[in-house]
N, CA, C and O atoms as a Tinker XYZ file with bonds, in Angstrom:
   336  protein
     1  N      7.295000   18.317000   -7.979000    73     2
     2  CA     8.647000   18.749000   -7.667000    64     1     3
     3  C      9.520000   17.569000   -7.273000    63     2     4     5
     4  O     10.748000   17.654000   -7.308000    81     3
     5  N      8.879000   16.467000   -6.897000    73     3     6
     6  CA     9.664000   15.286000   -6.530000    64     5     7
     7  C     10.520000   14.800000   -7.698000    63     6     8     9
     8  O     11.526000   14.121000   -7.493000    81     7
     9  N     10.122000   15.145000   -8.916000    73     7    10
    10  CA    10.893000   14.744000  -10.094000    64     9    11
    11  C     11.961000   15.770000  -10.467000    63    10    12    13
    12  O     12.659000   15.612000  -11.468000    81    11
    13  N     12.084000   16.828000   -9.651000    73    11    14
    14  CA    13.157000   17.792000   -9.872000    64    13    15
    15  C     12.820000   18.959000  -10.772000    63    14    16    17
    16  O     13.723000   19.632000  -11.271000    81    15
    17  N     11.525000   19.218000  -10.996000    73    15    18
    18  CA    11.132000   20.363000  -11.818000    64    17    19
    19  C      9.977000   21.087000  -11.151000    63    18    20    21
    20  O      9.029000   20.458000  -10.682000    81    19
    21  N     10.056000   22.398000  -11.111000    73    19    22
    22  CA     9.032000   23.223000  -10.484000    64    21    23
    23  C      7.812000   23.342000  -11.402000    63    22    24    25
    24  O      7.955000   23.720000  -12.565000    81    23
    25  N      6.614000   23.025000  -10.894000    73    23    26
    26  CA     5.417000   23.149000  -11.723000    64    25    27
    27  C      4.993000   24.603000  -11.956000    63    26    28    29
    28  O      4.202000   24.883000  -12.857000    81    27
    29  N      5.512000   25.517000  -11.152000    73    27    30
    30  CA     5.135000   26.930000  -11.280000    64    29    31
    31  C      6.001000   27.662000  -12.303000    63    30    32    33
    32  O      5.478000   28.329000  -13.196000    81    31
    33  N      7.332000   27.538000  -12.177000    73    31    34
    34  CA     8.216000   28.317000  -13.046000    64    33    35
    35  C      9.054000   27.467000  -13.998000    63    34    36    37
    36  O      9.706000   28.007000  -14.892000    81    35
    37  N      9.046000   26.140000  -13.818000    73    35    38
    38  CA     9.798000   25.260000  -14.713000    64    37    39
    39  C     11.260000   25.077000  -14.347000    63    38    40    41
    40  O     11.976000   24.343000  -15.028000    81    39
    41  N     11.713000   25.721000  -13.295000    73    39    42
    42  CA    13.117000   25.621000  -12.884000    64    41    43
    43  C     13.454000   24.212000  -12.410000    63    42    44    45
    44  O     12.590000   23.471000  -11.943000    81    43
    45  N     14.716000   23.868000  -12.541000    73    43    46
    46  CA    15.209000   22.590000  -12.022000    64    45    47
    47  C     16.040000   22.805000  -10.752000    63    46    48    49
    48  O     16.751000   21.901000  -10.312000    81    47
    49  N     15.949000   23.998000  -10.168000    73    47    50
    50  CA    16.653000   24.312000   -8.918000    64    49    51
    51  C     15.773000   23.907000   -7.737000    63    50    52    53
    52  O     15.271000   24.759000   -7.003000    81    51
    53  N     15.592000   22.596000   -7.562000    73    51    54
    54  CA    14.724000   22.038000   -6.541000    64    53    55
    55  C     15.575000   21.378000   -5.459000    63    54    56    57
    56  O     16.511000   20.638000   -5.760000    81    55
    57  N     15.246000   21.650000   -4.212000    73    55    58
    58  CA    15.974000   21.083000   -3.082000    64    57    59
    59  C     14.993000   20.375000   -2.158000    63    58    60    61
    60  O     13.862000   20.822000   -1.968000    81    59
    61  N     15.445000   19.264000   -1.589000    73    59    62
    62  CA    14.594000   18.423000   -0.757000    64    61    63
    63  C     15.047000   18.447000    0.696000    63    62    64    65
    64  O     16.243000   18.450000    0.988000    81    63
    65  N     14.060000   18.463000    1.613000    73    63    66
    66  CA    14.343000   18.392000    3.034000    64    65    67
    67  C     14.052000   17.016000    3.609000    63    66    68    69
    68  O     13.829000   16.883000    4.813000    81    67
    69  N     14.051000   15.985000    2.760000    73    67    70
    70  CA    13.728000   14.629000    3.218000    64    69    71
    71  C     14.618000   14.151000    4.352000    63    70    72    73
    72  O     14.139000   13.473000    5.261000    81    71
    73  N     15.885000   14.483000    4.322000    73    71    74
    74  CA    16.840000   13.954000    5.293000    64    73    75
    75  C     17.148000   14.897000    6.453000    63    74    76    77
    76  O     18.153000   14.720000    7.142000    81    75
    77  N     16.302000   15.889000    6.673000    73    75    78
    78  CA    16.504000   16.816000    7.783000    64    77    79
    79  C     16.228000   16.094000    9.104000    63    78    80    81
    80  O     15.212000   15.416000    9.256000    81    79
    81  N     17.137000   16.251000   10.041000    73    79    82
    82  CA    16.954000   15.632000   11.365000    64    81    83
    83  C     15.903000   16.406000   12.158000    63    82    84    85
    84  O     15.695000   17.599000   11.934000    81    83
    85  N     15.254000   15.722000   13.074000    73    83    86
    86  CA    14.284000   16.321000   13.995000    64    85    87
    87  C     13.087000   16.948000   13.296000    63    86    88    89
    88  O     12.551000   17.953000   13.764000    81    87
    89  N     12.665000   16.365000   12.185000    73    87    90
    90  CA    11.515000   16.937000   11.497000    64    89    91
    91  C     10.188000   16.503000   12.098000    63    90    92    93
    92  O      9.137000   17.013000   11.712000    81    91
    93  N     10.225000   15.568000   13.038000    73    91    94
    94  CA     8.991000   15.167000   13.709000    64    93    95
    95  C      9.215000   15.175000   15.207000    63    94    96    97
    96  O     10.311000   15.478000   15.679000    81    95
    97  N      8.185000   14.843000   15.945000    73    95    98
    98  CA     8.271000   14.874000   17.397000    64    97    99
    99  C      7.548000   16.084000   17.937000    63    98   100   101
   100  O      7.048000   16.896000   17.158000    81    99
   101  N      7.478000   16.230000   19.241000    73    99   102
   102  CA     6.687000   17.311000   19.825000    64   101   103
   103  C      7.193000   18.706000   19.500000    63   102   104   105
   104  O      6.422000   19.664000   19.552000    81   103
   105  N      8.463000   18.841000   19.167000    73   103   106
   106  CA     9.010000   20.160000   18.850000    64   105   107
   107  C      9.422000   20.258000   17.393000    63   106   108   109
   108  O     10.115000   21.196000   17.000000    81   107
   109  N      8.996000   19.290000   16.594000    73   107   110
   110  CA     9.352000   19.282000   15.180000    64   109   111
   111  C      8.721000   20.447000   14.435000    63   110   112   113
   112  O      7.513000   20.666000   14.519000    81   111
   113  N      9.527000   21.180000   13.722000    73   111   114
   114  CA     9.003000   22.311000   12.971000    64   113   115
   115  C      8.632000   21.896000   11.557000    63   114   116   117
   116  O      8.111000   22.699000   10.783000    81   115
   117  N      8.900000   20.652000   11.226000    73   115   118
   118  CA     8.621000   20.163000    9.888000    64   117   119
   119  C      7.565000   19.067000    9.984000    63   118   120   121
   120  O      7.741000   17.979000    9.436000    81   119
   121  N      6.467000   19.358000   10.681000    73   119   122
   122  CA     5.420000   18.371000   10.886000    64   121   123
   123  C      4.077000   19.064000   11.068000    63   122   124   125
   124  O      4.007000   20.271000   11.296000    81   123
   125  N      3.012000   18.272000   10.961000    73   123   126
   126  CA     1.665000   18.786000   11.185000    64   125   127
   127  C      0.943000   17.870000   12.169000    63   126   128   129
   128  O      1.207000   16.668000   12.202000    81   127
   129  N      0.041000   18.424000   12.966000    73   127   130
   130  CA    -0.722000   17.581000   13.878000    64   129   131
   131  C     -1.776000   16.796000   13.102000    63   130   132   133
   132  O     -2.462000   17.343000   12.239000    81   131
   133  N     -1.895000   15.500000   13.422000    73   131   134
   134  CA    -2.919000   14.651000   12.814000    64   133   135
   135  C     -4.073000   14.493000   13.789000    63   134   136   137
   136  O     -5.240000   14.527000   13.398000    81   135
   137  N     -3.743000   14.323000   15.041000    73   135   138
   138  CA    -4.714000   14.192000   16.113000    64   137   139
   139  C     -4.102000   14.717000   17.384000    63   138   140   141
   140  O     -3.031000   15.324000   17.357000    81   139
   141  N     -4.763000   14.494000   18.491000    73   139   142
   142  CA    -4.296000   15.016000   19.769000    64   141   143
   143  C     -2.894000   14.526000   20.134000    63   142   144   145
   144  O     -2.092000   15.295000   20.664000    81   143
   145  N     -2.596000   13.270000   19.859000    73   143   146
   146  CA    -1.291000   12.705000   20.217000    64   145   147
   147  C     -0.517000   12.190000   19.009000    63   146   148   149
   148  O      0.441000   11.432000   19.165000    81   147
   149  N     -0.916000   12.589000   17.822000    73   147   150
   150  CA    -0.275000   12.076000   16.612000    64   149   151
   151  C      0.241000   13.225000   15.752000    63   150   152   153
   152  O     -0.460000   14.211000   15.520000    81   151
   153  N      1.470000   13.080000   15.288000    73   151   154
   154  CA     2.120000   14.088000   14.456000    64   153   155
   155  C      2.646000   13.415000   13.196000    63   154   156   157
   156  O      3.204000   12.319000   13.260000    81   155
   157  N      2.470000   14.064000   12.058000    73   155   158
   158  CA     2.991000   13.546000   10.790000    64   157   159
   159  C      4.140000   14.427000   10.331000    63   158   160   161
   160  O      3.978000   15.635000   10.158000    81   159
   161  N      5.297000   13.817000   10.138000    73   159   162
   162  CA     6.434000   14.591000    9.640000    64   161   163
   163  C      6.283000   14.804000    8.138000    63   162   164   165
   164  O      5.663000   14.004000    7.437000    81   163
   165  N      6.865000   15.904000    7.664000    73   163   166
   166  CA     6.736000   16.307000    6.266000    64   165   167
   167  C      8.078000   16.265000    5.552000    63   166   168   169
   168  O      9.123000   16.553000    6.135000    81   167
   169  N      8.025000   15.901000    4.287000    73   167   170
   170  CA     9.163000   16.060000    3.390000    64   169   171
   171  C      8.837000   17.264000    2.520000    63   170   172   173
   172  O      7.841000   17.262000    1.796000    81   171
   173  N      9.675000   18.293000    2.592000    73   171   174
   174  CA     9.444000   19.517000    1.827000    64   173   175
   175  C     10.372000   19.591000    0.630000    63   174   176   177
   176  O     11.524000   19.162000    0.680000    81   175
   177  N      9.840000   20.145000   -0.441000    73   175   178
   178  CA    10.612000   20.403000   -1.653000    64   177   179
   179  C     10.485000   21.887000   -1.948000    63   178   180   181
   180  O      9.381000   22.432000   -1.951000    81   179
   181  N     11.612000   22.541000   -2.196000    73   179   182
   182  CA    11.632000   23.987000   -2.392000    64   181   183
   183  C     12.276000   24.322000   -3.721000    63   182   184   185
   184  O     13.344000   23.807000   -4.052000    81   183
   185  N     11.626000   25.186000   -4.481000    73   183   186
   186  CA    12.214000   25.735000   -5.697000    64   185   187
   187  C     12.924000   27.016000   -5.302000    63   186   188   189
   188  O     12.290000   27.966000   -4.843000    81   187
   189  N     14.241000   27.046000   -5.479000    73   187   190
   190  CA    14.992000   28.241000   -5.085000    64   189   191
   191  C     14.937000   29.334000   -6.150000    63   190   192   193
   192  O     15.481000   30.420000   -5.945000    81   191
   193  N     14.295000   29.066000   -7.276000    73   191   194
   194  CA    14.137000   30.098000   -8.297000    64   193   195
   195  C     12.924000   30.977000   -8.003000    63   194   196   197
   196  O     12.993000   32.198000   -8.141000    81   195
   197  N     11.791000   30.349000   -7.592000    73   195   198
   198  CA    10.573000   31.147000   -7.376000    64   197   199
   199  C     10.033000   31.064000   -5.956000    63   198   200   201
   200  O      9.159000   31.846000   -5.584000    81   199
   201  N     10.540000   30.126000   -5.153000    73   199   202
   202  CA    10.107000   30.028000   -3.770000    64   201   203
   203  C      8.939000   29.085000   -3.512000    63   202   204   205
   204  O      8.488000   28.975000   -2.372000    81   203
   205  N      8.443000   28.410000   -4.525000    73   203   206
   206  CA     7.342000   27.471000   -4.319000    64   205   207
   207  C      7.795000   26.337000   -3.408000    63   206   208   209
   208  O      8.906000   25.824000   -3.543000    81   207
   209  N      6.921000   25.950000   -2.476000    73   207   210
   210  CA     7.192000   24.848000   -1.560000    64   209   211
   211  C      6.082000   23.824000   -1.694000    63   210   212   213
   212  O      4.904000   24.180000   -1.708000    81   211
   213  N      6.453000   22.545000   -1.794000    73   211   214
   214  CA     5.493000   21.454000   -1.758000    64   213   215
   215  C      5.858000   20.574000   -0.577000    63   214   216   217
   216  O      7.035000   20.304000   -0.337000    81   215
   217  N      4.847000   20.124000    0.162000    73   215   218
   218  CA     5.054000   19.260000    1.319000    64   217   219
   219  C      4.322000   17.944000    1.126000    63   218   220   221
   220  O      3.205000   17.909000    0.610000    81   219
   221  N      4.966000   16.858000    1.550000    73   219   222
   222  CA     4.389000   15.527000    1.447000    64   221   223
   223  C      4.542000   14.824000    2.789000    63   222   224   225
   224  O      5.572000   14.960000    3.449000    81   223
   225  N      3.524000   14.077000    3.193000    73   223   226
   226  CA     3.601000   13.263000    4.407000    64   225   227
   227  C      4.659000   12.198000    4.178000    63   226   228   229
   228  O      4.617000   11.489000    3.172000    81   227
   229  N      5.606000   12.077000    5.099000    73   227   230
   230  CA     6.710000   11.142000    4.887000    64   229   231
   231  C      6.402000    9.714000    5.313000    63   230   232   233
   232  O      7.053000    8.780000    4.843000    81   231
   233  N      5.418000    9.525000    6.199000    73   231   234
   234  CA     5.066000    8.175000    6.668000    64   233   235
   235  C      3.712000    7.768000    6.089000    63   234   236   237
   236  O      2.699000    8.414000    6.355000    81   235
   237  N      3.699000    6.699000    5.301000    73   235   238
   238  CA     2.465000    6.250000    4.636000    64   237   239
   239  C      1.366000    5.904000    5.644000    63   238   240   241
   240  O      0.188000    6.102000    5.348000    81   239
   241  N      1.720000    5.396000    6.823000    73   239   242
   242  CA     0.701000    5.036000    7.817000    64   241   243
   243  C     -0.072000    6.274000    8.283000    63   242   244   245
   244  O     -1.239000    6.162000    8.657000    81   243
   245  N      0.547000    7.428000    8.266000    73   243   246
   246  CA    -0.126000    8.662000    8.682000    64   245   247
   247  C     -1.205000    9.072000    7.678000    63   246   248   249
   248  O     -2.163000    9.749000    8.049000    81   247
   249  N     -1.060000    8.670000    6.409000    73   247   250
   250  CA    -2.072000    8.999000    5.407000    64   249   251
   251  C     -3.398000    8.332000    5.750000    63   250   252   253
   252  O     -4.456000    8.950000    5.631000    81   251
   253  N     -3.343000    7.078000    6.174000    73   251   254
   254  CA    -4.563000    6.369000    6.567000    64   253   255
   255  C     -5.183000    7.005000    7.811000    63   254   256   257
   256  O     -6.405000    7.114000    7.921000    81   255
   257  N     -4.336000    7.420000    8.735000    73   255   258
   258  CA    -4.831000    8.058000    9.957000    64   257   259
   259  C     -5.507000    9.390000    9.625000    63   258   260   261
   260  O     -6.553000    9.714000   10.187000    81   259
   261  N     -4.921000   10.144000    8.730000    73   259   262
   262  CA    -5.525000   11.416000    8.317000    64   261   263
   263  C     -6.883000   11.169000    7.670000    63   262   264   265
   264  O     -7.841000   11.896000    7.930000    81   263
   265  N     -6.963000   10.138000    6.824000    73   263   266
   266  CA    -8.235000    9.820000    6.162000    64   265   267
   267  C     -9.322000    9.460000    7.170000    63   266   268   269
   268  O    -10.502000    9.714000    6.926000    81   267
   269  N     -8.936000    8.873000    8.292000    73   267   270
   270  CA    -9.913000    8.523000    9.338000    64   269   271
   271  C    -10.304000    9.731000   10.184000    63   270   272   273
   272  O    -11.467000    9.860000   10.568000    81   271
   273  N     -9.355000   10.615000   10.479000    73   271   274
   274  CA    -9.579000   11.685000   11.452000    64   273   275
   275  C    -10.018000   13.020000   10.843000    63   274   276   277
   276  O    -10.805000   13.740000   11.457000    81   275
   277  N     -9.539000   13.352000    9.679000    73   275   278
   278  CA    -9.808000   14.659000    9.093000    64   277   279
   279  C    -11.054000   14.609000    8.220000    63   278   280   281
   280  O    -11.469000   13.541000    7.771000    81   279
   281  N    -11.643000   15.775000    7.986000    73   279   282
   282  CA   -12.791000   15.884000    7.093000    64   281   283
   283  C    -12.318000   15.929000    5.643000    63   282   284   285
   284  O    -11.355000   16.614000    5.299000    81   283
   285  N    -13.029000   15.176000    4.808000    73   283   286
   286  CA   -12.733000   15.204000    3.371000    64   285   287
   287  C    -13.240000   16.530000    2.805000    63   286   288   289
   288  O    -14.275000   17.028000    3.247000    81   287
   289  N    -12.537000   17.101000    1.848000    73   287   290
   290  CA   -12.955000   18.339000    1.202000    64   289   291
   291  C    -14.178000   18.046000    0.346000    63   290   292   293
   292  O    -14.186000   17.101000   -0.444000    81   291
   293  N    -15.208000   18.863000    0.510000    73   291   294
   294  CA   -16.436000   18.722000   -0.242000    64   293   295
   295  C    -16.271000   19.494000   -1.551000    63   294   296   297
   296  O    -16.304000   20.724000   -1.556000    81   295
   297  N    -16.095000   18.775000   -2.655000    73   295   298
   298  CA   -15.847000   19.428000   -3.943000    64   297   299
   299  C    -17.010000   20.286000   -4.399000    63   298   300   301
   300  O    -16.801000   21.316000   -5.041000    81   299
   301  N    -18.243000   19.879000   -4.078000    73   299   302
   302  CA   -19.398000   20.692000   -4.454000    64   301   303
   303  C    -19.343000   22.048000   -3.771000    63   302   304   305
   304  O    -19.633000   23.070000   -4.394000    81   303
   305  N    -18.969000   22.067000   -2.484000    73   303   306
   306  CA   -18.876000   23.326000   -1.748000    64   305   307
   307  C    -17.738000   24.177000   -2.304000    63   306   308   309
   308  O    -17.886000   25.392000   -2.433000    81   307
   309  N    -16.614000   23.561000   -2.631000    73   307   310
   310  CA   -15.478000   24.302000   -3.177000    64   309   311
   311  C    -15.869000   24.942000   -4.500000    63   310   312   313
   312  O    -15.576000   26.115000   -4.734000    81   311
   313  N    -16.534000   24.176000   -5.373000    73   311   314
   314  CA   -16.969000   24.720000   -6.668000    64   313   315
   315  C    -17.972000   25.842000   -6.488000    63   314   316   317
   316  O    -17.918000   26.835000   -7.214000    81   315
   317  N    -18.904000   25.704000   -5.519000    73   315   318
   318  CA   -19.862000   26.772000   -5.251000    64   317   319
   319  C    -19.159000   28.030000   -4.776000    63   318   320   321
   320  O    -19.503000   29.131000   -5.205000    81   319
   321  N    -18.174000   27.881000   -3.894000    73   319   322
   322  CA   -17.430000   29.028000   -3.373000    64   321   323
   323  C    -16.663000   29.741000   -4.489000    63   322   324   325
   324  O    -16.557000   30.968000   -4.487000    81   323
   325  N    -16.131000   28.978000   -5.435000    73   323   326
   326  CA   -15.377000   29.581000   -6.544000    64   325   327
   327  C    -16.284000   30.353000   -7.488000    63   326   328   329
   328  O    -15.841000   31.314000   -8.117000    81   327
   329  N    -17.539000   29.953000   -7.599000    73   327   330
   330  CA   -18.474000   30.596000   -8.522000    64   329   331
   331  C    -19.166000   31.813000   -7.921000    63   330   332   333
   332  O    -19.952000   32.470000   -8.603000    81   331
   333  N    -18.894000   32.122000   -6.669000    73   331   334
   334  CA   -19.526000   33.285000   -6.017000    64   333   335
   335  C    -18.791000   34.549000   -6.348000    63   334   336
   336  O    -19.176000   35.625000   -5.890000    81   335
């Protein structure tokens, strides 16, 4: 959606929340917790034709922190769950 086209419905009615104020911080509604004292702000893209939302971490340094703190998805387990 960052390129301006919805992958779900093909619409070009895409809007970005990149420049929204107060998207991070302790009361930020546009962020996710990374750790106990760390928050990652999000850039959201919304298709106003079908309602699909995509979110991206806005600070590259938070990506490295997430890789250190969060569990990696086990693809073997995901594939097993899908085949049940």
